[in-house]
N, C-alpha and C positions, 0 to 999 in steps of 0.2 A: 423334416430332418430326423433321422433315426441314429441313435448312438450305437456303436458296436459294443458287445458285451464286455470285453476286458476294460474299455474305458469307463464304462458305467460302473463296474465293480471297483476300480480303483479310485473313482470319484467318491463313491459311497464310504469306501474305507478311509479316505482322507477326511470326510466330514465326520465320521465317528471319532477320529483321533484329535480333532481340533477342539481345544477347550476354551471356555470363556476366560476373559482376562481376570486375573486376580485383582482384589481391591488395592493391593500395593502397587500394582502397574499403573492403575488409574490415578492414584494420588500423586498430584503434581509436585509435591515437595520431595519426594524420592525419585522423581522421574526427570532426569537431566534433559531427555529429548524434548520434552514439552517446554522447558525453559529455554533451551536453544532455538526451538521453532518460534516461540513468541518473541525472542530477541531478534531473530532473523526477520520476522515479519515487520517488526518496529523498524528495524534499520532498513529494510527494503522500502517502506512507505515513506520515511523520513528522506532518504535518498531520492525517491521519485519526485517528491515535492521540493527538494533543493534543486534538483535538475529543472523542474517547472519554473521555479523562480528565476533560475539563471537564464533560461530561454526567453521568458518574459522580459527580463531587463535587456537582454541582448536585442530582442525584436523591438522593444520600446526605443532603444538608442538608434536602431536602424530606421524606424518609422519616423522619428523626430528629425534625423538628418534629411530624409527625403521630403518631409514636409516643409522644412525650413527652405529647401532648394525650390520648392514649387510655389509659384506666384499665384496660382489658380486657387488654392485652398484659403478661404477667409479665416480670421482670427478665431471666430466662434467655432469653426470646425477643428481647428487645431486644439482649442481648449476641450472640446467634446472627446477627442481622441485621447488627449492627456488624461481627462477624467476616467475615461473608459480603462485605460491602462492601470490607473491608480485603483480602481474597483477591482480589477482582476488580481492584482498582486495583493490587495487587503484580503480577499477571499481565500487566496492560496495561504496566506500566512494564518488566517482564521482556521482553514482546514488543518494545518499542520498542529495549531494548538489543540483542536479537537482530538486529533489522533494522539497527541502526547498525553492528554487528560484521560483518553480512553485506556491507554496502556499503563497509567500510573498505578491502578491497583495491582497489577500484575508484578510490577517493579517493587512496590512496597511488600508484596507477599514474599518474593524471593529474597528480599533484603533482610528480612526477619530471621 
């Protein structure tokens, strides 16, 4: 693929005019965009995990209703499924606490 000359010249001109970011732009204390981006990421992850917990609890109730109505599944199977749902919800809550702990330094930095 060859580039036509006017495109190549305009590309080179743009590359010469692009400056590196100043130190002030990189400093997160003065950069509200970085603060809002981190807040957005934390809110998005927390919301996704809250939605996952809601889906897990709803599916647990649905499965429990279906299991109670089924005479084929023994008591041990019902207990295994209940334990599995407990483990899934505990791991989701643990994941949420890990995310909160991971974002804590940023919140402390911006509160100062």
